[in-house]
N, C-alpha and C positions, 0 to 999 in steps of 0.2 A: 558549443558549448554542452555541457554534460550536465543533468539535474538529478542528484539522487531524491528523492523523497521517502520520509520515512512516515507510515502510518501506524499509530496505536489503536489497536482492536480491543475493546475491552470487554465485548459480548459476541466472539467468532462465531460460536454456534447460530448465533441469534442473527448477525449482520453479513454474513457469507455470501446468500445469492445476491442479496445490493451490491456488496462490494466488488463481488464478481462480475456482475453486470457491468459496473463501470469501468475494472479492466477489460472486459469485452470491447465496450465501445472504445476504448485507446488503445486496443492491443497493438497495432502496426506502431506505435509510438513509444511503446514500452521495450527497450531490449531486453531487460534484465527482471527478473522478480524474484523475490527470496523471501519466504513467510518462515518467521521463527515463532515459536511457542515452548512452552517448559510443559516437560513430560516427564513421568519416572514411569517404573513398571507397571499400576494398577491405574495411574491417574494421570489427564490429560487435563491441561487448565482451559480456560474458556476466555483467554487472552492470548494476545502475541504483539508481534510487530512485523510488519513487511513493509521493505526495503524495495525500492523501485528504480531503475536507470532509466532515464530518458534523454535521448540526445535532442539538442533544440531547444524548441519551445513547448513550455511543461505548463503554460502560465493556466491555459484551460483547464487540465485536468486537474492542477493543483485547486483550483478554487472549485470544483465542484468536488473533490475530497474532502475539503474542509467543512463544506455544508452540512457532511456527517461525522467526520472525527478530525482527532487532534493529529494534526499535519506539521512535520517540520522538514525543512528542505537544506542541501547543500546545492551550489552553483561553481561547477568548473570551465574554467575557459580553455 
């Protein structure tokens, strides 16, 4: 099973350290991490989306992320 987790980060600058700490805790379970945020020439918005690809059981990681952020998931068998 593969789980894709999408996390909406509304305050990237303020929550980056806490978010990175959680990703580090589960680092061996996360296969792929992709961060997306809008930016233009002179502007970098303080919101974004992080996509995580997790093989196997992702329930513990999802539960911890949901304590702090809006999370959506997709599971593939």
